[in-house]
C-alpha positions as CSV (number, residue, x, y, z in Angstrom):
1,M,132.2,-35.8,31.4
2,L,133.3,-32.4,29.5
3,N,130.2,-31.4,31.4
4,R,131.2,-32.1,34.4
5,L,134.9,-30.8,33.5
6,A,132.8,-27.2,32.6
7,R,130.9,-27.3,35.6
8,S,134.0,-27.4,38.2
9,F,136.1,-25.0,35.7
10,P,134.5,-21.7,37.9
11,L,135.7,-23.7,41.4
12,L,139.1,-24.1,40.0
13,L,139.3,-20.5,38.9
14,F,138.1,-19.7,42.9
15,L,140.7,-21.8,44.1
16,A,143.5,-20.8,42.1
17,G,143.2,-16.9,42.9
18,C,143.3,-18.5,46.9
19,A,147.0,-19.5,46.6
20,E,148.9,-18.2,49.2
21,S,151.8,-15.8,49.3
22,P,155.1,-17.3,50.0
23,P,156.5,-16.0,53.3
24,Y,159.0,-12.9,53.4
25,V,162.4,-13.6,53.5
26,Y,164.9,-11.1,52.6
27,Q,167.6,-12.1,50.5
28,Y,170.3,-9.6,49.2
29,I,170.7,-9.4,45.4
30,P,173.8,-7.1,44.7
31,G,172.4,-4.3,42.3
32,R,169.0,-5.3,43.4
33,T,168.2,-5.1,46.9
34,A,167.9,-2.3,49.2
35,I,170.4,-1.9,51.8
36,L,169.5,-1.2,55.6
37,Q,171.6,1.1,57.6
38,N,171.1,2.6,61.1
39,G,166.8,2.2,60.1
40,Y,166.6,4.0,56.6
41,A,166.9,2.0,53.5
42,V,169.3,2.8,50.7
43,A,167.9,2.1,47.2
44,P,170.3,0.6,44.6
45,P,171.5,2.9,42.2
46,A,170.4,1.1,39.3
47,A,166.6,1.3,41.0
48,P,164.5,3.2,38.6
49,P,163.5,6.7,39.8
50,D,159.7,6.0,41.0
51,V,161.7,3.2,43.4
52,Q,164.3,5.6,44.7
53,I,161.4,8.0,45.6
54,A,159.4,5.3,47.1
55,V,162.0,4.3,49.4
56,A,163.1,8.1,50.0
57,A,159.1,8.5,51.3
58,A,159.5,5.4,53.5
59,N,162.8,6.8,55.0
60,R,160.8,10.3,55.7
61,I,158.3,8.2,57.9
62,A,160.2,5.6,58.9
63,G,160.1,5.6,62.8
64,L,156.6,7.5,63.5
65,P,154.6,5.9,65.5
66,Y,151.6,3.8,64.7
67,V,148.2,5.4,65.2
68,Y,145.4,3.5,64.1
69,G,143.5,5.2,61.1
70,A,146.5,7.8,60.7
71,G,147.9,8.6,57.4
72,H,144.7,8.7,55.6
73,S,144.3,12.5,55.9
74,T,144.8,14.9,53.1
75,A,147.9,16.6,54.5
76,E,151.1,16.1,52.8
77,F,152.8,14.6,56.1
78,D,151.4,13.3,59.4
79,M,152.8,12.6,62.7
80,A,151.8,8.7,62.9
81,Y,150.9,6.4,60.2
82,D,148.9,2.6,60.2
83,C,149.7,0.2,57.9
84,S,147.4,1.5,55.1
85,G,148.3,4.8,55.7
86,A,152.1,4.3,55.6
87,A,151.7,2.1,52.2
88,S,149.4,5.0,50.8
89,F,152.1,7.6,51.5
90,V,154.9,5.7,49.9
91,L,153.1,5.1,47.1
92,K,151.4,8.4,47.0
93,A,154.7,10.1,46.9
94,A,156.0,8.1,44.2
95,G,153.2,9.0,41.8
96,L,151.9,5.5,42.2
97,L,148.7,6.3,44.0
98,G,146.4,9.0,43.8
99,S,144.8,9.0,47.4
100,P,145.0,6.9,50.3
101,M,143.6,3.5,50.6
102,P,142.5,1.1,53.4
103,S,144.5,-2.3,53.6
104,H,141.4,-4.1,52.1
105,A,141.7,-1.8,49.0
106,F,145.5,-2.9,47.9
107,R,144.4,-6.4,47.2
108,H,143.0,-5.0,43.9
109,Y,145.8,-2.3,43.8
110,G,148.0,-2.2,40.4
111,A,148.9,-5.7,38.6
112,D,148.5,-9.2,40.3
113,G,151.5,-11.2,41.6
114,P,154.8,-9.8,42.9
115,G,156.6,-6.8,41.0
116,D,160.3,-6.6,39.5
117,W,160.9,-3.6,42.2
118,I,157.5,-3.1,44.6
119,T,155.5,-5.8,45.7
120,I,152.3,-5.2,48.1
121,Y,151.2,-8.0,50.5
122,A,147.8,-7.3,51.4
123,E,145.1,-8.6,53.3
124,R,141.8,-7.4,54.6
125,D,143.1,-5.8,57.6
126,H,147.1,-5.4,56.8
127,V,149.1,-4.1,54.3
128,F,153.2,-3.8,53.9
129,L,155.8,-3.3,51.0
130,V,158.8,-4.7,49.6
131,I,160.5,-2.3,48.1
132,A,163.8,-3.2,46.2
133,G,164.0,-6.6,48.6
134,L,163.2,-4.8,51.3
135,R,160.4,-4.8,53.9
136,F,158.8,-1.9,54.9
137,D,156.0,-2.8,57.5
138,T,154.3,-1.6,60.5
139,A,154.5,-4.6,62.1
140,W,156.7,-8.0,62.6
141,T,159.5,-5.7,62.6
142,G,161.1,-6.5,65.9
143,G,161.0,-3.1,66.9
144,P,158.4,-0.6,68.5
145,R,155.2,-0.9,66.5
146,G,155.1,1.7,63.2
147,P,156.3,2.4,60.0
148,Q,160.1,1.0,59.7
149,W,162.1,-0.7,57.4
150,T,163.3,-4.3,58.4
151,T,165.2,-7.8,57.2
152,R,163.1,-9.8,59.0
153,S,161.6,-12.7,57.9
154,R,157.4,-12.8,58.0
155,P,154.7,-14.7,57.5
156,T,152.4,-13.9,54.8
157,T,149.1,-16.1,55.1
158,G,146.0,-15.0,54.0
159,T,147.7,-11.9,51.7
160,V,147.9,-11.3,48.1
161,Q,150.9,-9.8,46.5
162,R,150.2,-7.0,43.9
163,H,152.4,-4.5,42.5
164,P,152.6,-1.3,40.7
165,D,152.0,-1.5,36.7
166,G,155.6,-1.8,35.2
167,L,157.4,-2.2,39.2
């Protein structure tokens, strides 16, 4: 019996790692959740400095067009972004990432699970951020494709949740 249990342990670990992320649903929590105003986020005053910077960086590129592969250059700013370029820009501006990464690499970024202030939802072909409870995404926003803030719910099938250490 013990031998059979020992043989099935790797399978149990694998299955535990395949757990689905819960869908993103905006929920306002006073003092903890960013507010959406005219397409831009307003971070809660109590948010840590890295979160304030991340919100400001996302606001800087919100509304720019989507172009596959854009946002991965060494330039400080691009005129268009794809999902991982947008996520990379925001995290790099906040000092939380050294250089741009593709979507699938975010599956191993930082620490496992949701963060207190920033959560990364990553799958092989897409990544989006939730910063202070507000989603920053290039898809499922109800608007044109490209980086933007939204309170719209979205499914997260196939994603893993990661977060910057300490946030």
